[in-house]
N, C-alpha and C positions, 0 to 999 in steps of 0.2 A: 366705057369708063375710062377717064382721061389717064389715071394715074393705077394701071392695072400691069401686073408686074406677075413673072412667070421664074420660076426656080427648080432646081432639082430638092433642094430640102432648104424650108423655112426653118427659122429658130425665133421663136417669139420669146424676147426677153434678152438683154445686153447684160446680164449678169455674170459672174463667174461660172454658173455653167453653161450659158450659153457661148460665153468665149472660146471655152476650152472644149467644149462642141464643136463648132465651127473650125478652129485650129486643128483639132484631129482629122473633121471631113475634107479639110484643104489638101491634107496630103494623098489623098485619095482621086485630086480632079476632079472635084464635084461643084457644081455651081449652087452657092449658099446665100441666103440672105438671112441678114439678123434685122428684125423691125423693134425698135427701142422707144419705149415712151419719152425715156427721158434727154436731156441736151447733150452735147456731143463729149464736153468737157467732164459729162457725170457717167461715162458710160463704165460699165463694171457694177454698176448695182451697190449695194450692202458692202459687198467686200472689198469695195475702196475706202470705206471709212473704218473697216474691221481692222482688229490687232493682227490679227493673221495667226493665231495660236493652232495649232493643228495636232490631233491625238494619233499618235503614229506608231507602229507597233515593230522591236526588232531591228531599229535602225542602227548604223554606225554610232551616232552620237549618244544613245543609250550604252551601248557597250564599252563605250570609252569612259563611261561615268559609274561604269560596273553595276550596271540594271538588267537584271535577267528578267527577259520578257518574252512573251510566245504569242501565237494567234491564240492557241489552248488558252493560255493565261487568260488574253484579255477577251476574250469567249466568253467565257465563264465570268467576267466581273461586268461585262456589256449587259448579258441576260439576268444577273443579282440586281441591276440598276434598272433594266429597262422591265420589267413584269411584262411581258408578254401576255396579252389573249392565248389562251391555249391554242385558238383555231388562226393566229395571225401567222399565216404560212409564210409569206412573203417578206414582212417584214424582220422574221427568224433569218430567212435566207439572205437577206442583204446584211444584216448583222455578221452572219458567218464571212461572206463574202467581204466585207471592208476588213476585215480581222486578219482575214488569209492574205491578202492584196493590197494594204496601205502601202507595205514597204515598196515594192516594186512600181504598182501603177499610181503613186504618190509620189511618194519618198524620193525615187530615184528619176521619175518623170518631172518632178519638180529641180532637181539638180541639175537634169538633161538639160534642161532650158536657162541654166543658168543662175539658179535662183539660189539663196543660202538660207539655211537657218543659223540663230544664234544660238554658241556652243554652250548650252543649260539647259537641260530638260525640266520642263517642272512639274511638280506634283498638285493637280487640283483634283475638286471631285473624289475625296478619300473615302467619301461614306461617313454617316453618322448612325441610323437606326440599322440603314441597309449596307451592305460591302459595296464598295464601288472600285477605284482606279488602287490595285495592289500594287504597282509601281508607278513612279513618273512616266507619262508620255507626251506631254504637252509642249509640244516645239512650236518656237517663238519665229515666225517667217522674218528673216533679215530685212527691213524696210516696210514691214505691216503688210497690211493686206494693198494698201495703196500701190508697194512697186508690185505685187504681183499682179496685180490688175494691169498697171504701165506694161510690166514685161510680156503678158499673153498677147495685148494690144499693137507692141510693136513686133511683135512675132507674126501678128494675123499680116501687118500692114508690108514685112520684109520677106514674108512668104512667097515662094517662086510660084503659086498658083493664084498670090493675092488677086489677080485680077477675074477670077472666080468667085470673088466677095463683094455683095455689096450690102452695106450698113443705111439704114434708113432711120434716122433718130426723130424724135418727137412724134413719132407714129402711135397713137394708141389702138391696140386692137380689143375690139369691141363685141365679135362675133368669130366662132369656127365653122370654116367649111368642110363638111365631113358627109358624103355620100358616096353611092355608088358609081357618080360620074366624076368627082372633083372632092379637092382637097386645099385647103388654105385657109385663108382668114379674110374678114374683113374691119375695117377701122375706119381712125377719120387721123387726118396731118393737124397736127397740133402749131399755132394758136389761130389757125383759119378754118377749123372743121372742115376742111376739103375732106370728100370720101375717097377710100384707097379699097382695093384688093389684091391679094395674093394670091396664085394658083402655084401648086406644089405637089411635088409625090410623094415627100416625107413631110411631116409638122413633129417641131419637136416644143414642147409647152417647157419655158422654162423662165416664168413668171415672177420665182417667188412665192410665198406663203400668204397666207390672211392677214398676218400682224401687222400689218402698215397701215393696217383697216380698226382703229380702235371701237370702233362699231362692230366690226367681226369678233374681234378680241371678246368683247361683252357677249356677245351671242351666243359664241362658244366655249364660254368659261366652263373649266373642269368642275360640274354641278355638287361635287363632295366636300369642296370645299366652300360652299357656302356663295352668296353675291360677291360679284366682282369688286374692287372697291371703287368710291367714286371719284375717283381721280389716277388716271394711267398714263403716263408720257409714250410717247412714240417714240422709239427706240430701234424702229425699223425704215424701210423706205416706203411712204405712203404708197407708190405706187404698186405694191405687193396686196393687193388687196382683194383678193380670191376671185375677182372676176371670171378669169378662166377656169377656177375650178368648178362655178356654176355651169360655164357652157359644157365642159366635159361632162359633167352630171347629167346635163341635159340632152346628151349627145348617147348615154347609156353607160358612160365609165365609173368607177368605181371610186366614192371618197373613203379614208381609210382615216381612224384614230384622229378626227378634226379638232378634235377639244384637248387635244395634248400638245402643248406648249412649251418653249422654251424661254420665260422672262426673266427679269432680273429684280433683286428687291431692294436695291437702292441706285433711285436716278433722280439727277436735277433738271429742271427746267434749262435748258441748251441757251445760255446768255448772249449766242448770236444764232437764232434758229434759223434754218434753213428752208422748215416748214412750221404750218401752224400745230401747235402742241410736241415739237421738237423738244429730246429729253435727250440728255448725258449719260450713261451709264457708268458708274462708278464702281471702282475694285474694293469692296470695302475694307477697311483697314482691321487686322486681327485683333489689333489690340483696342480698339475704339469700344465703348461699351454703347451697346443699341439697346435704344429706349423709345417706350410708347408715347403717346402727345402729351402727357404728363408728365413725362420726362421721368417714368419708373422703368425699369429695366426687363426686358421682354423675356419672359423665363415659364414655366422653372428652367428649362433647358434655355441657357443663354444663346443669343443667334452670333455665331462667328462663320465667316467666311471659309472657303477652302475645302468644305466637306460634303455640305450638300444643297446647292443652289435651289432646288425644288423646295427642300424643307425651308430655308429662308423665305420664298417668294409666298406659300402657303400659311405662316406663322405670320407675313405681315398683311396678306389679306385678311386676316380673320379679327383683326386688331379695330377697335372701336372707330379711329377716325384713319383717312386715306393715306397718311402721313407717319413718319418714325424719326427718329434721330440720333443720330451718330456724336459721341462724346468724347473727345481726345483733346490731345496738346500739340503743340507745334512740335516737338521731340518725333513724335508718334507720327504726323501728317509726312512730314518732310521725306520720313524711310519706308511709309507704308503707304500712302496716299495715292492712287493713279485713279484716270479714266480710261476706261476701254475706246479702244480705236486708234486709227493712225491721226486723227485730227491735233490730238492734244500729246502723242509723243512722237514730237516732230525729231528728236535724235534718232530715235530706233527709227524712223520711217525715211528721213535723209542718211542713215546709215553713216551716221556722224560716231563712231567709236568712241574718241577722244571725250565728247561731249556725254555721251549715254555715260560712258564709265564715272566720269566724274561727277555728275549728278547722282547716280545711283550709291558711289562712297561717302560723298559729302552733302547730299539729301538733296532733295528736288525742291528746292525754296522757289525756283522759277513758277512753277506751277500752285505752288500752292499761294503766292504772292497775286497772282493771276484770277484764281479762281476767288480771293478775297477782294480785289478790284471790282470784278464782272459780274460775281452771281450775289443774288440776294439771301439765296438759301444756304451761305457760307457762312457764318458768323466768328467773328474772333474778339475775343475780349481779354483783359488783363486779370480780372476775376471772375470767380464764379456767380458773384451777385450782377455782375454787369452783363455776362453772357445769359444767366436768367431772363435779364430784362430785355434782353435782343431775340432771344427764344420767343417769348411773349408777344412783341410788336408786330411779329408777322404771322400772326395765326388771331383768330377771330376772337378770341377771349384769351384771358391769361390763365391758361392752362397748366404751365409748369408750377411749381412751389418751388421757392429755393432752398425751407430748411428740410424737406424730404428728399431735395437731389442732394445736398449739403452731406444728410445723413448718409446716404446710400454708396455716394461717391467716397466717402470717409471710410467705410466700412470696409470696399475693396479695396482701396489704399493702406489700411491695415493688417489687411491680408498678404498684400505684396512685401509691406515692409519687413513679414514674419520672416522673410525666403523660402527658397523654393521646395525646403522638405518639410514645410507646412501649407502648403498652396493645396487649398481644397475646391478651390473653384474651378468649374469644369472650363470654363475661357483659359485660365491659365495654365487647365493641363495640356490643352490644345494647342495654344502658342508654344509649348516645351514643345509638344510632337513635333509641330509644322519646323521648329528650329534645329531640329536631327538633322533636316534634309538641307545639304548645304545652298544652293538658291534659295532655298525660302526663308534661310536665317539672315542673309544679304536683308531680304525684303520686310523683315519681321524684328520688331523691338524686343530686347531683354524688356522682362517688366520693370518698372518703377511704378511710384506714386503717380496719379494724375494730376493731382495739385502741387507738387514738387515745382516749387517757382523755376528750376534748373531746367523744365521742359518747357519752358518760354508759355506765350501766352494759349489760352484754352479756346479750343474750334466747338462750334456746335453747326452741324450740317443737317438740312429738311430732306427729308426724302420719301420720294414714291415708288413706287411701284412702275415699273417700266416696260411698253413690249418689247420682245426681240424678234424670235423665231419661231416658225410652227413645226411642230414635230411631226403630224399627219401631213395628210397631202391626197396626191392622185395615186392610187395604187397602180404598180407595174410588176413586170416580172424582171428578173436579171437579166433582159436585155433594154430596159429602160422601157419597155412596150406597154401604153396602156392598156389595163383589163377593164372589160365590163361588169357589169354586176353580176354574170355567169362565171364568172373570171376566163372569161375568153379572151384572147389579143385583139385588140382594136388593130385592123393592119394598117401599116402608114403615120399611125400615132403614137407618138414617145412623150414621156416625161420627164425633166430631169432636176437635180438642186433640189433646193426646198418645196417647187412645186409637187414632186413626190416624196414629201417628206424624206428626203435625201438617201429616198428607195424605197420600194412595197408599200410606199404611203404610210411609213411610219417606223423606217429602220431603227431609230432609240427608244422606242417606246415609250414608256410613263415617263424614262429623265434621260438624260445625255451624259456618259462620261465627259463629256466638255472637250470642245475642239475637235468635234467631230463633224462639223457643218461644213466649210470648205472642202476636206477631202471627201465628204460625202457628194457633195458638188461636182468633183474633180470625177470621180469613180462613175457615178450616172451618166456623165456627159462621155466618159470614154466606151461605156460597154454601150451607149447609146449610138454613137458613132461609128463602131466596128459594128453591130448590125446592120447598121443602114449601107454602110459599104459592102458589105458583102452579101447586101440580098439589092444591090443596085445596078 
């Protein structure tokens, strides 16, 4: 075969897990080859477009803010949220490995590579019916996932052993080679469909999860929630399509918890899509009223972000129609509205501190005006009647009744006007709880009536559920070695990052404490590289 390559370690996938694996292996002077399906400028996978938040335990930033955290407390929270099956040995082992090692193997590793975190720790996934994060742990990468990816790529290129690394772009792996005589892969070079083959002593699967394929999301939908919504946006990398999961399974590898996913309840179609079905994941405003397709408040427990993302997805997926609404005003939007990811957080991504702080203090008018201009799911009106007319104009029927919506909003506003001593609405209680933590107070409005003219124009956002990450995956041990259906190691085969369910085939269990994904990629990559280097 004309395109037949040889290397010591083959890394399939150029996302953050693949890049971290290669960077660690270069320290040991091994011949490394990364094959990635995407174009060179998109190397880094989903991490390039991610916000870059990380759940880290016992960090100097936490201590500086008076947060008393420990691996023991984090593991207790983790098990509370994960609800692991009793026999899921390796997922539990990876949860403990994460909580024990995130400080040294992630935080200090990143700091050592010249990366920094924004000096405020956020409190997400506090839990609703199930306790979540007892304390704030969400560290924001200064420069977002974009800067993280660019930094690791620069480290690879400037490495003293950089000549040992080959990166093949637009190479789609279609099959794994694994028998007593040979290991490696086969595939095609896009766009000409020329065949290639790579032989290697070690193979690392770093191809992401299954959530880039909406077909796979539907097929593996968590059945206790019923049928998946008829419309699901794609917030993952479309090349994370589960093909390598199939190939590993065909070779006898074990897949674990494939129906467990980390999706988001508030997505809108990307105004400038990178691929068909591309969606943007919004950070839902805590002060917005979350409504069903008829403009009725979803309840009886109101939907409020920051407490249990999994619960939000469940409630949204149970609705009669595949869309819901956020109702808010301009005052709320400029303080609370955000879009997850590097693309729309330009000041954070570009590490422009002055501009970032200015928008935080004065309001993010730039982003709100951009969405008003670019997105037909982001509606702005001077009156509630005008807003209802616009809402009904973008659905197949006029589902929202103005009189009913007006009555509901006025009842909510009346309670706000009574003052905090008389707030008996659970959304208002949770807003008050969020505002007790300083970083959240900066991004959460003090309750005021929605229809107050001083709040500015009214806004309605039409939302759909959006896919994001796979919590389940290829089962691995604590060295990131792939395990077969009998629990035995498949010699020379490794899985890292989302492909491995962030460790063990499901380290997060049923729910994530949020921000566990990028660190999970780094931890699994570093353990795989350590085992490969020690046994080569």
